SERO-4910 file (N, C-alpha, C, O; in steps of 0.05 Angstrom, whole numbers):
BEGIN
 pado doro    nc1    nc2    nc3   cac1   cac2   cac3    cc1    cc2    cc3    oc1    oc2    oc3
  Met    A     17    -24      0      0      0      0     18     25      0     36     27     16
  Glu    A     12     44    -18     28     68    -20     23     86      4      0     89     13
  Arg    A     45     97     15     43    116     37     47    144     27     66    150     12
  Arg    A     30    163     36     32    191     28     43    206     52     31    206     73
  Ile    A     66    219     48     79    234     70     81    263     61     93    269     41
  Phe    A     70    281     77     70    309     72     91    322     90     89    319    115
  Leu    A    110    337     79    131    350     94    130    380     88    125    389     66
  Ile    A    136    396    109    137    425    106    162    436    119    167    433    143
  Ala    A    180    447    102    204    460    111    207    486     96    206    486     71
  Thr    A    211    508    109    211    534     96    238    549     98    240    572     89
  Glu    A    258    536    109    285    548    111    305    528    101    300    504    100
  Glu    A    329    538     94    350    520     83    358    498    102    361    475     93
  Ser    A    361    504    128    369    484    147    347    462    149    354    438    151
  Gly    A    322    470    150    300    451    150    298    435    125    292    411    125
  Asp    A    304    448    102    304    434     76    325    412     76    319    390     65
  Arg    A    348    416     87    369    395     89    360    372    106    364    349     99
  Leu    A    348    379    129    337    358    147    316    342    132    315    317    134
  Gly    A    298    355    119    276    342    105    287    323     83    276    301     80
  Ala    A    307    332     68    319    316     47    331    290     58    327    269     47
  Ser    A    345    293     81    358    269     93    336    250    103    339    225    100
  Leu    A    315    261    115    293    244    124    279    230    101    273    206    102
  Met    A    274    244     79    262    232     55    278    209     44    268    188     36
  Lys    A    305    213     44    322    192     33    320    166     49    318    145     38
  Val    A    319    168     76    317    144     93    289    132     90    287    108     89
  Leu    A    268    149     90    241    138     87    238    123     61    224    103     60
  Arg    A    251    133     39    249    119     14    264     92     15    255     72      4
  Gln    A    286     92     30    301     67     34    284     47     48    284     23     42
  Arg    A    268     56     68    252     38     84    227     29     69    218      6     72
  Leu    A    215     47     54    189     42     41    190     35     12    171     26      0
  Gly    A    214     40      0    217     34    -29    199     52    -46    196     75    -41
  Asp    A    187     39    -67    170     54    -85    143     60    -73    127     74    -85
  Ala    A    137     49    -50    111     52    -38    108     77    -21     95     77      0
  Val    A    121     98    -30    118    124    -15    116    146    -35    129    147    -56
  Gln    A     99    165    -28     95    189    -45     99    213    -26     86    216     -6
  Phe    A    118    231    -34    123    255    -18    109    279    -31    109    283    -55
  Glu    A     97    296    -14     85    321    -22     93    342     -1    101    335     21
  Gly    A     89    367     -8     93    388     12    108    413      3    105    421    -20
  Val    A    123    424     21    137    449     17    166    445     24    173    435     46
  Gly    A    184    453      6    213    449     12    229    465     -8    219    478    -26
  Gly    A    256    462     -5    275    476    -22    289    458    -41    279    437    -49
  Arg    A    313    466    -48    328    452    -69    336    423    -60    335    405    -76
  Ala    A    344    420    -35    352    393    -26    329    373    -27    332    351    -35
  Met    A    305    382    -18    282    364    -18    273    359    -47    262    338    -53
  Ala    A    276    379    -64    269    376    -93    286    354   -105    277    338   -121
  Arg    A    312    352    -97    330    331   -108    320    303    -99    327    284   -112
  Glu    A    305    302    -77    295    277    -67    267    271    -78    254    252    -71
  Gly    A    257    288    -96    232    283   -110    208    299   -101    186    293   -109
  Leu    A    213    320    -84    190    336    -75    185    359    -94    203    375   -100
  Glu    A    160    362   -103    152    385   -118    138    404    -99    116    399    -90
  Ser    A    152    426    -93    143    444    -71    117    459    -79    114    467   -102
  Leu    A    100    462    -60     74    476    -64     79    505    -72     64    517    -88
  Phe    A    101    517    -61    110    544    -69    139    547    -63    149    532    -46
  Pro    A    154    565    -76    182    568    -71    186    579    -42    173    599    -34
  Ile    A    204    567    -27    207    575      1    220    603      3    219    616     24
  Glu    A    231    613    -19    242    640    -20    221    661    -15    227    683     -7
  Glu    A    195    653    -20    174    672    -15    171    680     15    158    700     22
  Leu    A    183    663     32    182    669     61    208    680     72    211    683     96
  Ser    A    227    686     54    252    698     63    249    728     67    259    744     51
  Ile    A    235    735     88    227    762     93    243    772    117    243    760    138
  Ile    A    257    794    114    275    805    134    265    831    145    258    849    129
  Gly    A    264    834    171    257    859    183    227    861    190    210    850    176
  Leu    A    221    874    212    194    876    223    175    890    203    153    881    198
  Ala    A    185    912    191    168    927    172    161    910    148    138    911    139
  Ala    A    180    894    138    175    877    115    155    855    122    138    848    106
  Val    A    158    844    146    139    823    155    111    834    157     92    821    148
  Val    A    107    858    168     81    870    170     69    874    142     45    869    138
  Lys    A     85    884    124     76    889     97     68    863     83     48    863     68
  Glu    A     82    842     88     77    816     74     58    798     90     53    776     81
  Leu    A     48    807    112     32    790    130      8    778    115      3    754    118
  Pro    A     -8    793     99    -30    780     85    -21    756     67    -34    736     66
  Lys    A      2    760     54     13    738     37     21    714     54     15    691     46
  Ile    A     34    719     77     42    697     94     18    682    105     18    657    104
  Leu    A     -2    696    114    -26    683    125    -40    668    103    -52    647    108
  Gly    A    -40    679     78    -52    665     56    -38    638     50    -51    618     44
  Leu    A    -11    638     51      4    614     46     -1    593     68     -2    569     63
  Ile    A     -4    602     93    -10    584    115    -37    571    110    -40    546    113
  Lys    A    -57    587    103    -84    576     98    -84    557     75    -96    535     76
  Glu    A    -70    565     53    -69    548     29    -56    522     35    -65    501     26
  Thr    A    -33    522     49    -19    498     55    -36    479     72    -36    455     67
  Ala    A    -49    490     92    -66    473    109    -89    460     93    -95    437     97
  Ile    A   -100    475     74   -122    464     57   -111    441     40   -124    420     38
  Val    A    -87    445     28    -76    424     11    -70    399     28    -74    377     18
  Val    A    -60    402     52    -54    379     69    -79    363     75    -80    339     71
  Thr    A   -100    377     84   -125    363     91   -138    350     67   -149    328     69
  Glu    A   -136    363     43   -148    351     19   -131    326     10   -142    307     -1
  Ala    A   -105    327     15    -88    305      8    -92    281     27    -87    258     19
  Ser    A   -100    287     51   -104    267     72    -81    247     74    -84    223     70
  Pro    A    -57    257     79    -33    240     80    -33    221    104    -48    225    123
  Asp    A    -15    202    102    -12    183    125      1    197    149     -2    189    172
  Ile    A     16    218    143     29    234    165     37    261    154     43    264    130
  Leu    A     37    281    171     48    308    166     73    312    183     72    309    207
  Val    A     95    318    170    120    325    184    126    354    180    132    363    158
  Ile    A    125    370    202    132    398    201    161    401    211    168    389    231
  Ile    A    177    417    196    205    418    202    214    447    208    215    464    191
  Asp    A    219    451    234    229    478    244    209    500    235    186    494    231
  Ser    A    219    525    233    202    548    225    175    548    239    155    549    225
  Pro    A    174    548    266    149    545    280    128    567    274    104    561    276
  Asp    A    137    591    268    118    612    263    100    606    239     77    615    238
  Phe    A    111    590    220     95    582    197     84    554    201     60    549    199
  Thr    A    101    535    207     93    506    207     73    500    229     55    483    224
  His    A     75    512    252     56    506    274     29    518    268      8    506    276
  Arg    A     28    540    254      2    551    247    -12    532    227    -37    528    228
  Val    A      3    521    208     -8    501    190    -18    477    206    -40    467    201
  Ala    A     -1    467    224     -8    443    239    -33    446    255    -50    428    257
  Arg    A    -37    470    268    -61    474    283    -86    473    265   -107    462    273
  Arg    A    -84    485    242   -107    485    223   -113    456    214   -136    448    212
  Val    A    -92    441    208    -96    413    199   -109    396    221   -127    381    216
  Arg    A    -99    399    246   -110    384    268   -140    391    272   -156    373    278
  Ala    A   -147    416    270   -174    424    274   -192    413    252   -215    406    257
  Lys    A   -182    412    227   -198    403    204   -199    372    203   -220    361    197
  Asp    A   -177    359    208   -176    330    206   -158    318    228   -134    314    224
  Pro    A   -170    312    251   -154    302    274   -141    275    269   -124    266    285
  Lys    A   -149    261    248   -138    234    243   -110    235    231    -96    215    232
  Ile    A   -102    258    220    -75    260    208    -54    263    230    -55    284    244
  Pro    A    -36    244    234    -15    247    255      5    268    246     11    272    223
  Ile    A     15    283    266     34    305    261     59    301    278     58    298    302
  Val    A     82    302    264    108    300    277    122    327    273    123    337    250
  Asp    A    134    338    294    149    363    293    179    357    294    189    348    315
  Tyr    A    193    361    272    222    356    270    236    382    275    235    400    259
  Val    A    250    384    298    264    407    309    245    422    328    225    433    320
  Ser    A    252    420    353    235    432    374    238    462    374    260    473    371
  Pro    A    215    477    378    218    505    385    233    508    411    234    488    427
  Ser    A    244    530    416    261    534    441    243    538    465    245    559    479
  Val    A    226    519    472    208    522    494    223    523    521    213    534    540
  Trp    A    248    512    521    264    512    545    277    540    550    287    545    572
  Ala    A    277    557    530    289    584    532    269    606    536    273    624    553
  Trp    A    247    605    521    226    625    524    199    613    515    198    593    501
  Arg    A    178    626    524    151    618    519    147    588    526    139    572    508
  Pro    A    153    580    550    151    552    558    122    541    555    119    517    553
  Gly    A    102    559    557     75    550    554     69    537    527     49    523    524
  Arg    A     86    542    507     82    529    481     82    499    482     68    486    467
  Ala    A     99    488    500    102    459    502     75    446    508     67    427    495
  Arg    A     61    456    529     35    445    536     15    449    513     -1    431    507
  Ala    A     16    472    501     -3    478    479      1    460    455    -18    453    441
  Met    A     26    451    450     32    434    428     19    406    430     16    392    410
  Arg    A     12    398    454     -1    372    458    -27    370    442    -35    348    434
  Lys    A    -39    393    436    -65    392    421    -61    386    392    -80    378    379
  Tyr    A    -37    391    381    -34    388    352     -9    374    343     -4    371    319
  Val    A      8    365    362     33    351    354     33    324    369     29    323    393
  Asp    A     38    302    354     38    276    366     66    268    376     68    252    395
  His    A     87    278    364    114    271    373    133    293    363    131    304    341
  Val    A    152    300    381    173    320    374    199    305    371    207    289    387
  Leu    A    213    311    349    240    300    344    260    322    351    262    342    338
  Ala    A    275    317    373    293    337    384    321    335    373    331    312    370
  Leu    A    334    357    367    362    358    358    381    360    381    405    355    378
  Leu    A    371    368    405    389    373    428    383    354    450    359    348    456
  Pro    A    403    343    464    398    321    482    382    328    507    371    310    520
  Phe    A    381    354    515    367    362    539    337    367    534    322    372    553
  Glu    A    329    367    509    302    375    502    280    355    511    259    365    521
  Pro    A    284    329    509    262    311    519    255    316    548    232    315    556
  Glu    A    275    321    565    270    326    594    254    352    597    237    354    614
  Ala    A    261    372    580    246    398    581    217    393    575    200    405    587
  Tyr    A    211    377    555    183    371    548    168    356    570    145    361    575
  Arg    A    182    338    583    170    324    606    163    344    628    142    343    640
  Arg    A    182    361    634    179    381    655    156    400    649    142    409    667
  Leu    A    154    407    624    134    428    615    108    415    606     90    429    597
  His    A    105    389    609     80    375    603     73    378    573     50    383    566
  Gly    A     93    375    556     89    376    527     83    349    515     80    330    530
  Pro    A     82    347    489     78    321    475    103    304    478    124    313    487
  Pro    A    101    278    472    124    260    472    147    272    456    142    283    434
  Cys    A    171    270    466    194    282    453    217    263    454    224    252    475
  Ser    A    230    258    432    253    239    430    277    254    418    275    268    399
  Tyr    A    301    249    431    326    260    420    334    242    396    340    218    400
  Val    A    336    254    372    345    238    349    373    245    341    385    230    326
  Gly    A    384    267    352    411    275    345    413    299    327    394    305    312
  His    A    435    313    329    439    338    314    454    331    288    472    315    289
  Pro    A    446    343    265    460    336    240    490    342    241    505    330    226
  Leu    A    499    360    259    527    365    261    543    341    270    567    338    263
  Thr    A    530    322    284    545    298    293    552    280    270    568    262    273
  Glu    A    539    284    247    546    269    223    568    282    207    576    272    186
  Gln    A    577    305    216    596    321    200    623    326    215    637    345    209
  Leu    A    629    309    234    652    314    251    678    313    236    697    328    242
  Ser    A    680    297    215    705    295    200    711    322    186    734    328    181
  Ser    A    690    337    179    695    363    166    701    385    186    710    407    178
  Leu    A    698    380    212    702    400    232    729    396    247    740    415    259
  Arg    A    740    372    246    763    365    262    789    362    245    788    351    223
  Pro    A    811    372    256    836    373    239    849    347    235    848    329    251
  Asn    A    862    344    211    881    322    207    908    330    219    909    351    233
  Ala    A    928    314    215    954    319    229    966    346    221    975    361    239
  Asp    A    965    352    195    977    378    186    961    402    197    972    422    205
  Glu    A    934    399    197    917    421    207    920    424    237    920    447    247
  Ala    A    923    402    251    928    404    280    954    418    286    957    433    306
  Lys    A    974    413    270   1000    426    273    997    456    269   1008    472    284
  Arg    A    982    465    248    978    493    243    962    506    266    967    529    273
  Arg    A    943    491    277    926    501    299    944    508    323    938    526    338
  Ala    A    966    494    326    984    498    349   1006    518    344   1020    526    362
  Glu    A   1010    526    319   1032    543    311   1026    573    317   1003    580    322
  Ser    A   1047    589    316   1044    618    319   1049    631    292   1066    622    277
  Pro    A   1035    653    286   1013    665    302    988    648    301    982    636    280
  Pro    A    973    647    323    949    630    323    927    642    305    925    666    302
  Val    A    911    624    293    889    633    276    865    640    294    856    624    310
  Leu    A    856    665    291    832    674    306    809    678    286    812    693    267
  Leu    A    787    663    290    764    666    273    746    688    284    743    692    308
  Val    A    733    703    265    712    722    272    687    713    257    687    711    233
  Leu    A    666    709    273    640    699    262    618    717    271    606    713    292
  Pro    A    612    738    255    592    758    263    563    751    259    546    765    269
  Gly    A    557    729    245    529    721    241    523    716    212    539    723    194
  Ser    A    500    705    207    492    697    180    469    714    169    459    709    147
  Arg    A    461    734    184    439    752    175    450    780    173    468    788    188
  Arg    A    439    795    155    449    823    151    445    840    176    462    857    182
  Ser    A    424    835    191    419    850    215    441    844    236    450    862    250
  Glu    A    450    819    237    471    811    255    498    824    247    513    833    265
  Ile    A    503    825    222    528    838    212    527    868    220    547    879    229
  Arg    A    504    880    217    501    908    224    507    913    253    519    933    260
  His    A    497    895    270    500    899    299    528    891    310    537    902    330
  His    A    542    873    296    567    861    307    593    871    294    614    871    308
  Met    A    592    878    269    617    883    255    634    905    267    659    902    269
  Thr    A    622    927    275    638    949    286    652    942    312    676    946    315
  Val    A    637    931    331    648    924    356    669    901    354    688    901    368
  Phe    A    664    882    336    683    860    332    709    872    320    731    864    329
  Gly    A    707    890    301    731    902    290    747    918    310    771    917    311
  Gln    A    732    933    327    746    948    348    760    929    368    782    935    378
  Ala    A    747    906    374    759    887    393    785    875    383    804    874    398
  Val    A    785    867    357    810    855    347    831    877    343    855    871    345
  Gly    A    823    901    338    842    923    336    855    928    363    880    932    365
  Leu    A    840    928    384    850    931    411    868    908    419    889    913    432
  Leu    A    861    884    411    878    861    416    905    864    403    925    857    416
  Gln    A    906    874    379    931    878    365    947    900    379    972    898    383
  Glu    A    934    922    387    947    944    401    961    934    426    983    944    434
  Gln    A    948    915    439    959    905    465    981    884    461    991    874    481
  Gly    A    989    879    436   1012    862    430   1006    832    428   1024    816    428
  Thr    A    980    825    426    974    797    423    976    789    394    962    801    377
  Pro    A    993    769    387    995    761    359    972    743    350    963    727    366
  Phe    A    963    746    325    942    728    315    940    733    285    948    754    274
  Glu    A    930    713    271    923    715    243    893    714    241    880    695    250
  Leu    A    880    734    229    852    738    230    838    726    205    846    732    182
  Val    A    818    709    209    803    697    187    773    701    193    764    696    215
  Leu    A    759    710    172    730    715    175    715    698    153    715    706    130
  Pro    A    703    676    161    687    660    142    659    672    139    647    682    158
  Thr    A    649    671    114    622    680    109    611    666     85    625    650     72
  Met    A    586    671     79    572    658     57    571    677     32    573    701     35
  Pro    A    568    665      8    569    682    -16    549    705    -16    556    727    -26
  His    A    525    701     -6    505    723     -7    512    746     12    499    767     10
  Leu    A    531    741     30    539    762     49    566    774     43    575    793     56
  Gln    A    579    764     22    607    772     17    610    802     13    628    814     25
  Glu    A    593    814     -3    595    842     -9    592    859     17    607    878     21
  Ala    A    572    852     34    567    867     59    591    864     78    599    883     91
  Ile    A    602    840     79    625    835     97    650    850     87    663    864    103
  Val    A    656    848     62    680    861     51    678    891     55    698    904     61
  Asp    A    654    902     51    650    931     55    654    938     85    665    959     91
  Ala    A    644    921    103    645    927    131    673    926    143    679    941    161
  Val    A    690    908    132    717    906    143    737    927    133    759    928    143
  Lys    A    728    943    114    746    964    103    756    982    125    779    992    123
  Gly    A    740    988    145    748   1006    166    761    993    190    768   1006    209
  Trp    A    765    967    188    778    953    211    808    959    213    821    961    192
  Pro    A    819    962    237    847    967    239    864    942    233    888    944    226
  Val    A    852    918    234    865    893    226    849    881    204    825    876    207
  Gln    A    861    876    181    846    866    158    846    835    159    867    822    160
  Pro    A    821    823    160    820    794    161    822    782    133    818    795    113
  Gln    A    829    756    132    826    741    108    797    732    107    789    716    124
  Val    A    782    741     87    754    733     84    752    708     67    761    709     44
  Val    A    741    687     78    738    662     63    708    657     58    691    662     76
  Ile    A    702    646     35    674    645     26    665    616     23    678    599     11
  Gly    A    641    610     34    629    584     29    632    565     53    650    568     70
  Glu    A    616    544     53    615    525     75    641    509     77    652    505     99
  Gln    A    652    501     54    677    485     55    700    501     66    716    491     82
  Glu    A    702    526     57    724    543     67    720    549     96    740    551    111
  Lys    A    696    552    105    690    557    133    700    533    150    713    537    170
  Arg    A    692    509    142    701    485    157    731    482    157    743    474    177
  Ala    A    744    489    135    773    488    133    786    507    153    806    501    166
  Ala    A    773    531    156    783    550    176    779    540    204    796    545    222
  Phe    A    757    527    210    752    516    236    773    495    244    782    494    267
  Arg    A    783    480    224    802    459    230    830    469    237    846    454    249
  Ile    A    836    494    231    862    505    238    860    527    259    880    537    268
  Ala    A    836    533    267    832    556    286    841    549    314    838    527    324
  His    A    853    569    327    862    567    355    841    578    374    839    568    397
  Ala    A    826    598    365    804    610    381    785    624    362    791    628    339
  Ala    A    763    633    374    743    647    357    728    668    373    724    665    397
  Leu    A    719    689    359    700    708    369    675    704    353    675    709    329
  Ala    A    653    696    366    629    688    351    604    700    362    601    704    386
  Lys    A    586    705    344    558    712    352    545    687    363    550    665    353
  Ser    A    528    690    383    515    667    395    497    654    374    487    667    356
  Gly    A    493    627    376    477    612    357    488    585    353    505    575    368
  Thr    A    479    571    332    488    544    326    518    542    321    530    522    326
  Val    A    530    564    312    559    564    307    574    558    332    597    547    330
  Thr    A    564    564    356    578    558    381    580    528    385    599    518    396
  Leu    A    559    513    376    560    484    378    580    473    357    594    454    363
  Glu    A    581    485    333    600    477    313    629    480    324    645    462    321
  Leu    A    634    503    336    661    508    347    668    489    369    690    479    371
  Ala    A    649    483    387    653    465    408    660    437    398    679    424    407
  Leu    A    645    428    378    651    402    366    678    401    351    691    381    350
  Ala    A    686    425    341    712    427    328    735    430    347    758    429    340
  Gly    A    728    434    373    749    438    394    762    465    393    786    467    399
  Val    A    747    486    386    758    513    384    747    530    407    723    536    408
  Pro    A    764    538    427    755    556    448    745    582    437    755    591    416
  Met    A    726    594    450    713    617    439    704    638    459    703    632    483
  Val    A    699    661    449    686    683    464    661    690    447    663    693    423
  Thr    A    639    693    461    614    697    446    601    724    454    606    735    475
  Ala    A    586    734    435    573    761    439    547    762    424    542    747    404
  Tyr    A    530    780    432    506    785    417    495    813    423    493    821    446
  Arg    A    489    827    401    477    853    403    452    854    385    452    842    363
  Thr    A    432    867    393    408    871    377    396    898    383    407    914    399
  Gly    A    374    905    370    361    930    374    350    932    402    345    912    415
  Ala    A    345    956    411    336    961    439    309    948    445    306    937    466
  Val    A    291    949    426    264    938    431    266    908    433    255    896    452
  Glu    A    280    895    414    283    866    415    298    857    440    291    837    452
  Ala    A    318    872    448    333    866    473    315    867    497    317    850    515
  Trp    A    298    887    498    279    890    521    261    866    522    255    856    544
  Ile    A    251    857    499    233    834    499    248    809    507    237    794    524
  Leu    A    271    804    496    286    780    502    294    778    531    293    756    543
  Arg    A    301    801    543    309    800    572    286    790    589    291    776    609
  Arg    A    262    797    582    239    789    598    228    761    590    214    749    606
  Ala    A    236    751    567    225    726    557    244    702    563    234    680    568
  Ile    A    270    706    563    289    684    565    289    672    593    290    686    613
  Lys    A    287    645    594    284    631    619    309    614    626    308    597    644
  Val    A    331    617    611    355    601    616    378    619    625    377    643    620
  Asn    A    398    607    638    420    623    649    443    627    630    464    637    637
  Ser    A    439    618    605    458    622    583    443    621    557    425    605    554
  Val    A    451    638    538    439    637    511    458    622    492    452    621    468
  Ile    A    480    612    502    500    598    486    493    569    483    493    555    503
  Leu    A    489    560    459    480    532    454    501    512    465    494    492    476
  Ala    A    526    518    461    547    500    471    546    497    501    548    475    511
  Asn    A    541    519    516    538    517    545    514    501    553    515    485    571
  Leu    A    491    504    538    467    490    545    470    460    540    461    444    557
  Val    A    484    452    519    488    423    514    507    411    534    502    389    544
  Ile    A    528    426    540    548    415    559    537    415    588    545    399    604
  Gly    A    519    434    594    507    436    620    524    452    639    522    449    664
  Glu    A    542    469    629    560    485    645    568    510    629    572    508    605
  Asn    A    569    533    642    575    558    628    605    562    626    617    578    640
  Val    A    617    547    607    646    549    603    653    569    582    676    579    582
  Val    A    634    576    565    639    596    544    629    623    553    605    626    559
  Pro    A    647    643    555    638    670    564    620    683    543    625    681    519
  Glu    A    600    698    552    581    711    534    578    740    542    575    747    566
  Phe    A    580    757    522    578    786    527    554    797    511    555    799    486
  Leu    A    533    804    525    508    811    512    502    841    515    506    853    537
  Gln    A    491    853    494    482    881    494    503    900    505    525    903    492
  Glu    A    498    913    527    517    933    537    543    922    547    563    936    549
  Asn    A    544    895    553    569    882    560    586    875    536    609    867    539
  Cys    A    574    877    512    589    871    488    605    896    480    597    912    463
  Thr    A    629    899    492    646    922    487    673    913    477    681    890    482
  Pro    A    687    930    462    714    922    452    733    914    474    748    895    471
  Glu    A    732    928    496    750    923    519    745    895    531    763    880    535
  Lys    A    720    889    536    713    863    548    718    840    529    728    819    537
  Leu    A    712    844    503    717    823    484    747    818    480    756    795    479
  Ala    A    763    839    479    792    836    475    804    822    499    822    805    496
  Ala    A    796    829    523    807    816    548    801    786    548    818    770    554
  Ala    A    776    779    541    769    750    540    783    736    518    791    713    521
  Leu    A    787    749    495    801    736    472    830    731    479    841    711    471
  Arg    A    843    749    494    871    743    503    872    717    519    891    702    515
  Glu    A    852    713    536    852    688    551    846    664    533    859    643    536
  Ala    A    828    666    514    821    644    496    845    637    478    848    613    471
  Leu    A    861    656    471    884    651    454    908    641    470    925    627    459
  Gly    A    910    648    496    933    641    512    930    615    528    909    602    527
  Asp    A    950    609    543    949    585    561    936    594    587    950    600    606
  Ser    A    910    594    587    895    604    609    875    583    621    870    563    608
  Glu    A    865    589    644    844    572    656    819    571    639    807    550    636
  Leu    A    812    594    628    788    595    611    791    576    587    773    562    581
  Arg    A    814    577    574    819    559    551    819    530    559    807    513    546
  Arg    A    832    524    581    834    496    590    806    485    598    800    462    592
  Lys    A    790    501    611    763    492    619    746    486    595    731    467    594
  Gln    A    748    504    574    732    499    550    741    473    536    724    457    528
  Leu    A    767    469    533    776    445    519    768    420    534    761    400    522
  Glu    A    769    421    560    761    398    576    731    392    572    723    369    569
  Ala    A    715    413    573    686    410    569    680    400    541    662    383    537
  Phe    A    693    411    521    688    403    493    695    374    489    683    361    471
  Gly    A    714    363    505    721    335    503    698    316    511    698    292    504
  Lys    A    678    327    525    655    310    534    632    311    515    613    295    518
  Ile    A    633    329    495    609    334    480    601    311    462    577    307    456
  Asp    A    620    295    452    613    272    435    595    253    451    575    243    440
  Gly    A    603    247    475    587    229    492    559    240    498    540    226    497
  Ile    A    558    266    503    532    279    510    513    278    486    489    273    489
  Met    A    524    282    461    507    284    437    505    257    422    493    257    400
  Ser    A    517    236    433    517    211    418    490    200    413    472    202    430
  Thr    A    486    188    389    462    173    383    469    144    377    454    130    363
  Gly    A    492    135    388    500    107    382    510    105    353    523    123    343
  Asn    A    504     83    341    512     79    313    492     88    292    496     85    268
  Gln    A    469     98    302    448    106    283    448    136    278    448    152    297
  Pro    A    449    144    253    450    173    246    423    186    253    402    172    254
  Pro    A    423    212    257    398    226    264    375    221    245    352    218    253
  Ser    A    381    222    219    359    218    199    346    191    201    322    188    197
  Ala    A    361    171    208    350    144    212    333    142    237    311    130    236
  Arg    A    342    154    258    326    155    283    300    170    278    279    162    288
  Ala    A    302    192    264    278    208    258    258    192    241    234    192    246
  Ala    A    268    177    221    251    161    204    237    139    219    214    134    215
  Asp    A    251    127    238    239    106    255    215    117    270    194    103    271
  Ile    A    217    141    281    195    152    296    172    160    278    148    157    285
  Val    A    178    171    255    157    179    236    142    154    228    117    154    227
  Leu    A    155    132    222    142    107    213    126     95    236    103     85    232
  Ala    A    137     96    260    122     86    284     97    102    289     76     91    297
  Thr    A     99    128    286     75    146    290     54    140    269     30    141    275
  Met    A     62    135    244     43    127    223     29    101    230      5     99    228
  Arg    A     45     81    239     33     55    246     13     58    269     -9     46    268
  Lys    A     20     74    289      3     78    312    -23     91    304    -45     84    314
  Ala    A    -22    110    285    -46    124    276    -64    105    260    -89    107    262
  Arg    A    -52     87    245    -69     69    229    -84     49    247   -106     41    241
  Arg    A    -71     42    269    -84     23    288   -106     36    304   -125     23    313
  Ala    A   -104     63    307   -124     77    324   -151     77    312   -170     88    323
***
């Protein structure tokens, strides 16, 4: 009997997860599976014809979101109608909760028989914890990328949640140095990475203070070789922003070049986010920072329920990575912390010791995340058919 699986992913990271999941599901089900839904280029390569191009949701800035709100709401409504008319064996929503959860709620209200799996948990452990309990009404199972998330769902009375593993755990060979790269990592001058973020708003908020920090570091006599990895669509903005820096970095472009830089890096100055987990897995001590607009900062201060916003700290369970947020994100504070991260210091030793535990903490045994995710999707389908 053919199985119809509907997937929705509206960002590149979710598109990659969806493609990996589709590949395993096809291996398990063979020709007896039909995929439908919303996705990007990676999912298209696995045979998905997207309901609409996901680029239509690449909207940046509050003003732009307000202007495009009727269009966004229309796509949510349209997607939910297509799902219910297709009556698939299961709906898999992947990340992007502002869009995918609104679709899921509409689908559950219209057809409660369609099981729904949420691949990538919203950050209920960090803010808006009430979402976990609310999700019980329209999500049958959550597939978590972070090992502490299942316990958070139990504590918050959310739907069943299983840790399937983070896709980064399948990419360790691209993050960790070979013998020659390890030798360069230990040589002088040490390679210092600067990672200001992957969004234009983040570049706007971080580039000036990051440039001032590395300039101060040089003034104080600390030797380093500066490397700034970025993506092609940000290259022009980055190159323009570093023109005024007192220390000119080597700007490297693309994911492969970024990973190559990680493998020789001695330390990093990074914007908070998933990149902190990448650096921890790569064994690169870091200093982290985050700046945003005053209104957003005011909201986040009142909403965040965790004692660190650094993903690496949350996974390790210990605040080993220093974080400098908003008014604490100053050139002087960043430069002082970077001197410790680059030198033979207690801060550097503590981070390296903690990073040595991360493989065990994030382990999924011999089964890759996409296979674990596929197992739960198939089990949820079977359970729904028996009900």
